[in-house]
GUROSE-990946 format. One line per 3 residues: for each residue x, z, y of N, C-alpha, C. Coordinates in steps of 0.001 Angstrom, whole numbers, plus 524288, in hexadecimal, padded with zeros to 5 digits. Each point is the difference from the previous one (the first is absolute). Layout:
// GUROSE-990946
X Z Y X Z Y X Z Y; ...
END
This chain:
// GUROSE-990946
0EC08 770D2 8B3F4 7FF88 7FAB0 7FE0A 7FA9C 7FF5E 7FD7A; 7FD3A 7FBFB 8017E 7FACA 7FF01 7FDE4 8003A 7FDA7 7FA8C; 7FBAB 8002A 7FD4B 7FFD5 7FDB1 7FACC 7FE70 7FA4B 80059
80200 7FCF5 7FC6E 7FEC1 7FA6F 7FFC5 7FB00 7FF2B 7FCD5; 7FF27 80358 7FC42 7FB86 7FF72 7FC7F 7FB38 80271 80298; 7FBC8 7FD0A 80075 7FB49 80244 80256 7FD8D 80402 7FC4F
7FCFC 80377 8023D 7FD46 803D5 7FCC7 7FBEF 7FD28 7FCAE; 8004A 800D3 7FAEC 7FC7D 7FD5F 7FC51 7FBA3 803CD 7FE93; 7FB1B 7FE40 80064 7FBA6 80376 7FEA9 80052 801F2 7FA59
7FE65 804D1 7FF41 80024 8026A 7FACA 7FCF2 7FCCC 7FC01; 7FBB6 7FD8E 8019E 7FCD4 7FCE9 7FC53 8031D 7FB5F 7FDDC; 8035B 7FDB0 8033C 80345 7FB9F 7FE39 8042C 801FB 7FC3C
80290 80451 80162 8040A 8022E 7FC94 7FDB5 80187 7FAB2; 7FB70 80254 80013 7FD68 8018B 7FB26 7FEA1 7FB32 7FCBB; 7FE19 7FBF6 80282 7FE91 7FB31 7FD3B 804B9 7FDA9 7FD3F
80456 7FFBB 802BB 804BF 7FDC2 7FDB4 80205 8037C 7FB9A; 7FFDE 80511 800D5 801F6 803AA 7FC0A 7FD00 7FF93 7FADC; 7FADF 7FF85 8004D 7FCC2 8005B 7FB5A 7FE08 7FACF 7FDE1
8019A 7FB94 80211 7FD88 7FB10 7FE6A 80131 7FE66 7FA65; 80441 801D4 7FDB9 80143 7FE78 7FAA1 7FC98 802DD 7FC0C; 7FFEC 8052C 80057 7FCA9 80327 7FC90 7FD02 803B3 80391
7FB94 7FE25 80204 7FD2B 802FB 803EA 7FCAE 8045F 7FDC0; 7FF17 803FF 8032D 7FC35 803F9 7FE6D 7FA84 7FDB6 8007C; 7FC4F 8024B 7FD5B 7FA9E 7FDF8 80036 7FDDD 80015 80590
80167 803FF 802F9 7FE2C 80055 8056A 80478 7FE5E 80395; 7FF49 7FB96 8027B 803E8 7FDEA 80390 7FD0D 7FDB6 8049B; 80252 80021 80491 7FD63 7FDF7 804A6 7FEFE 7FA23 7FF9D
7FD0F 7FE04 803B7 7FE83 7FA7B 80000 804CF 7FC71 80024; 803C3 80147 80351 804B3 7FCBD 80055 802E2 80014 7FAC7; 80059 80480 7FD93 80292 8006B 7FAEC 7FD3C 7FCD3 7FBD3
7FACD 80050 7FFE4 7FD07 7FCFA 7FC25 800C1 7FA27 800DF; 8001A 7FE6D 804E3 800D5 7FA6B 8012E 80561 7FE3F 7FE24; 803F6 80337 800E8 8054C 7FEA4 7FE4E 80063 7FFC3 7FA0F
7FD90 803BC 7FD60 7FFFC 8000B 7FA42 7FD8B 7FAF4 7FDEA; 7FB79 7FE95 80224 7FD58 7FB40 7FE1B 8030E 7FB1B 80165; 8022F 7FFC3 804AD 80303 7FB66 80193 804BC 7FF4F 7FC74
80296 80447 7FEC9 80495 7FFC2 7FC9A 7FE80 7FE63 7FA78; 7FC03 8027E 7FDDC 7FE79 7FEFE 7FA90 7FD87 7FAA2 7FF3F; 7FD23 7FE31 803E8 7FD03 7FB27 7FF51 80285 7FB54 802AD
804DE 8008C 80193 802C2 7FBB6 80286 80001 7FB3D 7FC65; 7FEB7 7FB5B 80200 7FF43 7FB60 7FCAD 804AB 7FE76 7FC97; 804C0 80162 80182 80482 7FE76 7FCC9 8006D 80336 7FAF5
7FCF2 8041E 7FF93 80012 80326 7FB33 7FC56 7FD68 7FC0F; 80248 7FD37 7FC75 7FCF2 7FD1C 7FC18 7FE55 803A4 7FB9F; 7FB2B 80173 8001B 7FDDB 8038F 7FC20 7FA21 7FEF8 7FFB7
7FDFD 7FEC9 7FB5B 7FA6E 7FEC5 7FF83 7FC63 80462 801DF; 80171 804E1 7FF09 7FCA7 80454 801A7 80005 80072 805F3; 8048D 7FF4F 8024E 80041 8002A 805BC 7FCDC 7FB7C 80252
80024 7FB80 7FD6A 7FCE1 7FB8B 801D9 7FA2B 80154 80002; 7FE40 8029A 7FBE3 7FA7E 80187 7FFA6 7FEA6 803C4 8046A; 80359 803DF 800DB 7FF07 803C7 8042F 80030 7FD41 8054D
803BA 7FC8B 800A1 800AF 7FD34 804F7 7FB45 7FCA3 8014D; 7FDE8 7FD4E 7FC16 7FBCD 7FC32 800E2 7FA84 80238 7FF57; 7FF9C 80494 7FDA9 7FAD9 80242 7FEFD 7FD2F 80194 804F9
7FAED 80077 7FF8F 7FCC6 80193 80476 7FF56 805EC 7FFE4; 803F2 802B6 801E9 7FFF6 805B1 80028 80032 801BF 805AB; 7FDA2 8047E 80110 800C1 8022C 80539 80574 80284 8000B
80224 80125 80498 8055F 801FC 80040 8010A 804E0 7FCB8; 7FC4B 803A0 7FFCD 800F7 804BF 7FCEE 8000D 7FED4 7FA22; 7FCA7 7FC70 7FE36 80019 7FE75 7FA72 80527 7FD44 7FEBC
801A7 7FC83 80369 804E1 7FD20 7FF23 80499 803D0 7FFCB; 80002 803D2 80382 8042E 803E0 8000A 80016 80316 7FAE4; 7FB69 8019C 7FE19 7FFC8 802EA 7FB11 8020C 7FCB7 7FB75
7FEAD 7FAFA 7FFE6 801F5 7FC82 7FBE4 805F2 7FF78 8004E; 80203 7FF91 804B1 805B1 7FFB0 800B8 8028A 80503 7FE12; 7FDBC 80487 8015A 80228 804FC 7FE27 80011 8004C 7FA0F
7FBC6 7FE4C 7FD8D 7FFC4 8001C 7FA46 8044E 7FC8E 7FDA8; 800C8 7FB60 80232 80417 7FC85 7FE0B 8056E 80249 800DD; 800D4 80277 80476 8050F 80279 80106 80105 8045E 7FC0E
7FC01 80317 7FEB8 800A7 80433 7FC30 80171 7FDCA 7FAA4; 7FD52 7FBDA 7FE65 8011B 7FD8D 7FAED 8059E 7FDF9 7FFE8; 80187 7FD37 8040F 80553 7FDE2 80042 80410 8045E 80017
7FEE2 8042B 802DB 803A7 80461 8004D 800A8 8028F 7FA9F; 7FBB7 800C6 7FD35 8004F 80254 7FAC7 80328 7FC8D 7FC48; 7FF1A 7FAE0 80035 802FA 7FC65 7FCA7 805C4 80035 80156
80137 80031 80509 8056D 80035 801B3 8029F 8050D 7FE29; 7FD39 8046F 8009F 80228 804FF 7FE46 80103 7FFED 7FA20; 7FC59 7FDD6 7FD00 80099 7FFDA 7FA53 804B0 7FC9B 7FE7D
800C2 7FBC6 802CD 8044A 7FC72 7FECE 8054A 8026C 80167; 80015 8035F 803DF 804E2 80254 801E2 80185 80503 7FD30; 7FC77 8022E 7FCE7 80144 804DC 7FD3D 8041D 7FEF2 7FBD2
803D0 80375 7FF90 803DE 7FF42 7FBD2 7FD73 80117 7FAB4; 801BD 7FD57 7FBF9 7FDB6 80100 7FAC8 80141 8058E 7FE41; 7FC66 80251 7FD26 800AD 80548 7FDFC 802CB 7FF9E 7FABC
80448 802D3 7FF91 80306 7FFEB 7FB2C 7FCF6 802CF 7FBAF; 800A6 7FE07 7FB3B 7FD50 80284 7FB9C 8021E 80585 7FF45; 7FC8F 8039F 7FEBC 8017A 80565 7FF34 80040 80325 80506
7FEEC 7FD7D 8047C 7FFFE 802E6 804EE 7FAFC 8031C 80072; 8004D 8048E 8026E 7FB3F 80322 800AF 7FC46 7FD9D 803D6
END
């Protein structure tokens, strides 16, 4: 019995896997997906607007997106940590 799902190139699978919190080195398709996801116009955020509208080359824009993702990830992690009880080591 043949498969219904076509063979998907590794670059596409990698792009989808890493687009939320990408590694610094990611292929072109992955970088495009990361930027498209982060800078999508429905995401109302002043910093994203600046990155979206600024005159940056693609590699600069990608680095700015990575920096913003790191900041957001750190804030999210801090918000999700359980409070430390007093007297705990």
